N, C-alpha and C positions, 0 to 999 in steps of 0.2 A: 504493499499500500504507500510505498515511498512516493510513487508520482502524484496520487491523490493527496497525499500529506502536504507536497512541496505545492501544489496547485491552490489547497485551501490556504495556505499560510502565506501565498503571493511569491515564492520562490521560483516560481515558472512565469518567464516573461518572454513570449516569443518574438517580440519586437526588437529585443536585444541582440538577437541573432538574425535580423531581418535580411540585412546587406553587407557585402563586403566594401569596404570604404575606397576601394581602388576598383568598383565594377562599373559597367555602364551606366548603372542604375543610378550610382553615387554620383556620375560625371553629369547625368541628366538633372539630377536633383540640384547640384550646383549651379546648372546654367540657369535654372528656375529662380533660385534664390537671389543670384547676381542681378537677373533681370528684373525681378520685383522689386529691388533695392534701387535700380537705377531708374525704373518708371517712377517709383515714388520721391525719389529726388527730384526728377524732372517737374513732377508737378508741384512738389513743395517749392520750387523755384519760380513758379509760374504766379502772377498776381491773380487774385482774385479765383484760385483754382479749388477751393474748398468744395464745391460741388463733385469736380472730376476725381478729386482725392477721396470722397466718400463713396463713389461711384466704384472706383478701382477697388476699395478697401471691402466692400461689399461682394464683388467679384471674386475676389481672393476668398476671402470667409465663405462664400457659398461653395467654391471649388474645393476647399479643405474640407468642408462637412460632408459634400457628395463623396468624395474620394473616402473619407473615413466611414461613411455607411456602405459604400462597395466593399471594403475590405472587411467590415463587419459580417455581412451577408456572404461573402466568399469564404470567410473562417467559420461560420455556421453550418453552411453548406458541407465544406470539409469535414467537420466534427459530426455531422449527420452521418454522411457517408462511413467514416469510422465506425461510428455506433451501429450503423447497419451491417457491416462486414463483420463485427464481434459478435452482433446478435445471430447472423446467419451461422457463423463458425461455431460459436459455443452454445447458442440456447435453442435454436431450432433443431426438430428432431433430426437425428443424424440418418443419410442415407447412404449406401454404398454406392457410388458410381459405376463400378464394377458389376455390380448385382443388376442394377437398373439395364444395362448395356445387354446382358444376356436373358 
C-alpha cells in the first residue's frame, strides 16, 4: 500500500516529472513565456493601453485555464483506463483464452 499512502499524503506529484528541461516542450514553453513578456512590455509602454492590457491578460488567463482543464480531463481518462485494466485483470471472472479457442 505504499503508493496509496504516498498519494494520500501528497508525496506523489506527476507534475514534478512532467518534462525534461532540455526537451522540445521546454523550448516551446520558453518561447511562449518570452513572447508573453515582450507583448506585456509593449502594451505597458503604449499610452492609454489599459483596455488592450486587460484583453491580453484575459486571453492568457483563459488559455491557461482551458489548458489546465484539458490536462485534468486527459489525466482522468488515463486513470479510468488504468482502473478499467485493473478491474478486467483482477476482478472480472477469469476466462481461459485457450479454452475459448477450442
